[in-house]
N, C-alpha and C positions, 0 to 999 in steps of 0.2 A: 232582391229577386234574382235567381241564377238565370244567366242568358239561355234562352230556348234554342238557340241556333248552335254556338260552339260548346255549350255545357260546362265550360270552364271559367268563363268571366262572370262578374256580377254587374247587373244594371244599375248604375249609379244615377239618380235623379239630377236633372239639371234645368228643367223648364216646366211650368204650370200655366195652365189656362182654365179657368173655373167655368162651369155652366155653359157649355157649348153643345149645340143640338147634336144628338147621337147619330143621325142620319141627315147629311146636309142634303142630299138630292132627292129627297122625297118631296112629292108634289102636294100642296095643302089647298083646299076648296074655299078657305075664308081665312081673313086676317087673324081672327081670334084663334083658330085652329093651329095655324102656323106659329103663333107666338106661344102657344102653350104645348108646343111639341115636346117630347121627351129630351132631356138635357143630361149631360155627364160631364165629369172633369177629366181634363187631360194632364197627365204627369210623364213627361218623357224621361226614360232612362237610357243611359248610354253604356255599352259594353266596351271595356278597354282592350279586350282580346281580339275580338273580330270586327268591331265597328257597327254591330247591329244597334238598332235604336227601337224602343218599345214603349208604348203607352202602358204605364204601370196601373192605371186605374180603369182599363179597358175591361168590359163585361160582354161576352159574346151574346148573351141572352138580350141585351139592350138592342141589338142590331138585327132585326128581322126583316128581310128584303121582300117587296111585294110588287105589284103592278104599278103601285104608285111612285116607284123608284125610276128616276130617268136622269141618265148621265151622259147620253150620247153626244158625241162632238162632230158627228157626221154631216151636220147641216152648214159647216164652215168650208169654204173652198180651200183655205190654208190646211185644214186638217185633212181634207180629202186628198190633196196633193201629197201629203205625208203618208197616209195610210195606203194609197195606191202603190207607192214606192215599196212599201213593206210587202204588200201582196205579190208584186211583180218579182221582187227579190227571192221569196219562197217559192214562187211558181218556176221561175227561170233557173235560178241557181241551185235549188234543191229538188228539182224535178217533180214538184207537187203538180202533176197534170194526170187527169184520169185516175186520181186517187181518192182515198177516203180521209176526211178532215173531221176531227172532233174539236169544238170550241167550248171550253169551260168557261162559264159566266158570259154567254154570248150576248147578253143585253137584248136589244131589239133585232139582232141578227145581221147588223149592216156589214161588219167584217167578213162574216161566214158567207154571205150572199157574194161579196165581192171575190172571195177565194173560190167559190164553186163556179161563179159565172166565167170568170176570166181562165180559170184552169180547168174547166170542165170536170169539176171534182164533185163527189158526192159529200154532202155535209150532215153532221149530227151536233146540234147545239144544245147546250144545257143551261138553264136559267130559270130561277124562281120568278124573276120579274118579267119573263117573256110575255108579250102581247101579240096575240095573232095578227100576222100580216095580211094585207089584202092579197086575195088569191092571184091576182094579176102579177104580183111581184115574184110569185113562185112558179109560174107556169113553165119557165124554161130551165129550172134547177132542180136537183134532187136533193132536197133537204129535209130532214126530220128535226122538229124542235121539241124538247123534252122539258116540261116545266118541273125540274127537280135539280137537286145538287148532283154532281158527279161523284160517286163513291162505289163502294165495292160491288154493288149490285150490277153495275155496268162494266165491270173490269174486263170482261171477255168481249166487249165491242172492239172490233178491229179498227185500226187506223193507221195511216201513214205519217200523219202530222197531228200532233196535239197543240192546240193554241190556248193560251190563258192570258188575256190581257186585263190589267188592272183589277186583279182579283186576289192575288197572293198578299197584297198588303191588308186585305180586309179578314183574313184568316187567323184564327186563334193560335194555332201552332202550324207555322209555315214549313217548318223542317219535316214534321210528320206528313203533312200534306204532299209535299214534294217525293218523300219516300214512298208514299202510296202509289204515286204516278209511277215511280220506278218499278214498283211490283206489278202494275198493270202493264208496263212496257214488255214484260216476258211474253205477253200474248201478241206482240206486234214486232215482227222482225223488221229491223232497219227504220223504226219509228224515230222522228225527229220531235223536238219541242221548241215551241216559240212562246216565250214569256216575255211580258212588259209590264213595268211598274213604274211609279213616280219615282224620281231622282233625288233622293233626299241629301246627296251632296250639294245639289243645286239649292235646296231649301236652306241649309246650314252655312253654306259657304257664301251664296249670293243673296241670303236674307230674303229668300222667297216664303216668308212666314204665312202667306194665305194658304199654303198647302198643308197645313197643320189641322187635322180634322180628327174627330173622336172616332169616326167609323173605320179609320185606318189604325189599327193596333201596331201595325209594323212599318218601319221606316228604313228602306234599303238604300245603301249606297252600292256603287259597283263591286266594292270588295266584298261587302257582306252578302249581296245577292249571288255572287260567284261562289262563296262558301257554303250557302245552302245547297246549291246544286251539286257541288263536289261532294259535300258530306252525305247527300242522298244517293250518290253512286252514279252521277252523270259527269260526262266530259263536256265542257263548255267549248263549243265550236266558234262562237262569235259572241261578242258582248260590245255595245256601243252605248254612248250617251247621246240621245237624238231628241229632236223637236225642240231646239233651242236649249238643249241639255236639260229639258224637264222631265224626259223619261229616260229609263234604262231599258234596252231590249237584249234578249239574250236568245240564243239557239243552241241546244245541247241535244246529246244523244247518250243512250246509256253506256256505261263503262264498267268494264269487269276489273279495272285496276284502280288501286288507291292513289289519290293525288297528292304528290308531295307538297310539303309546307312551302309557301313563298315568302323570302325575305322582303320582297317588293310589298307583300300584303302588310306586313308590319309597319313599313314606311307610310302606307296609306292610311292606317289606323292611326298613327301619331299625328298626321296632319289634320285628319277629321277630329281628333281629340282636342286641338287648338281651336278649331272652328266651334265646336260644341261649348268649350270652356268659355268663350266670349259671347255666345249667342244671346243669353238673357239680357245682357247690356246693350247689345245691338238692337234687339227687339224693343226695348224700351225707348230708344231714341227713334226707331221706326213709328212706334205708336204715338209718341208726342208730336213728332212732325206732322203726322196725318191728322191728329186731333186738331191741332192748331189750324191746318189748312180748312178743316171741316168748319170750325168755328168761326174763322174769318168770312167764310162763304155765307154762313148763316146770318152773321152780322150785318151782311150786305144784301141781305134778302135774295140771295141768288137762288135760281131754280136749277136743281142739279139732278141727274140720274147716275146710276152705275150701269155698265154694260158688262154683261157676263154673270150668270146666276149658277154657274157650277160651284164646286167646292171653295174656289178663291173668292168668288162673289159673296158666298154665304158666310165665310169666315170674316170677311171684311165687315160686312154689314152687322154681324154680331158682336164683333170688337167694339163698334161705335153705335150700338143699338140705343144708347140713351141720347144720341144726337138725333135731331128731327129734320136734317137737312134732305134726306132722300126718302120720297113718297113712292117712287117708282124704280123698277130694276128692269133693264132691257135684256132680252136675249132672242137669238135669231132661230131657236128650236121651237117650232109651232106647238109641239107637245106641252110646252111650259106656259104658253099664253093664257092669261087671266088666272093663273094659279098664284100662290103666295110663298114668299121665301121663308124656309124654316128659321124659327127662332125670332127674327126681326120684323117679319110680316109684310114687307114691301109687296105690292102687286106686281107681277111679272107682265110686262108688255113687248109687243113686237116693235122692231125699229120703226115701222110706219107711224106708230103713235107719236113719234118725236116731231113729225111734220107739224102737227097742231100745237104739241106741248112746247116745242122750241125752247130747249133747255139753255141756260147760260154755261153750264159745265157738264162734261161728261167724264166720269171717272172710269178708266179702262182697266180691267181686273187682271188681264193677262197681256203683257207686252208683245206676245207673238202675234196677237191679232190686231195690232195698232193699225197697220196699213190697211187691212181689210175693213176695219171699222171707219176709218178716216175716209175711205172711198165711198162707203155706203152713206155716210153722213153728207158728204160733199153732193152726191146724186139726189139727196132729198132737198137740197137747196137751203140747208141751214148751217149755222157756223158757230156751234158752241166751242168753248176752249176745252181741248183734250188734255186730260191729266192721266198719266200712266202711273197706277198705284205701285 
């Protein structure tokens, strides 16, 4: 497959995962429906020219998002601290005060509410999965939510900032999507873009294998993400690896000049090529180590839970779905309570459930939340062994 970003490289397959849930973050009302959810294969291909990574088996028609989709991280104090810094940076350093903000893929509206409330901005949020918020949360803000995708019908909507967080990795043709935003920018003098995606450099260098999911056809590194925006006609004003290097965020503005090719970019792609080349072997070691850990715990009749039912938790449980160690999965998001995990079928419970369940082992899916989880567990008066996956 020719690379859809640079158009010159060929995507060479290097890693496969069969039969994974096509949408990790859907909520299911029963164990059977969760286990029988739609599944698809993952076959990652790497572009030697620009460093872009793509799931060659992805089919966009498999991933239809609805109100059953839930991936908000806003219930975590750790995440709240991070996202508030992002909002403050945009408001204070880019003058997003008393302005108009569009958010593409706004989810349940948490970030847009923050931007509008803190900066006295007007907001327009687009998301197929949006669920109407209680009116009391909207009384002091001027926000319109549209249960639709953001496309040409809305191109004349004026805005000073366009936000798009954790959406680009889901789109079938990311370069065309960003080019379309560039066309829309003609209607918005001085508009800035804020984009955020998972950092695949972290995935393939640090072996964060649980971030590999079917609903992400695209895996961006800093170099390939920057290439997308420059090829689409934007100047990248800022780019950072943030949130424990798990995310890349980028701020851009429309540009009328071509961006020269960077020799540094070639160097970064060469380094990534090395990480990709040894990824499958490293993944096998990761898998065997965790499998042995689970089998040992089962042989000792340990009572165990996982903590975190986002993409990482869903991937982990589906990698080891033939094991019977985990009956429950913990999540602090109240919207997930009493639902079931895609593919593997564990019941999702709130942290308070653990007071009575009193597990021997708690597997933490994301190390960035280890301190927060440990504090919550200590306050409940239980003392399971914590294992950071």
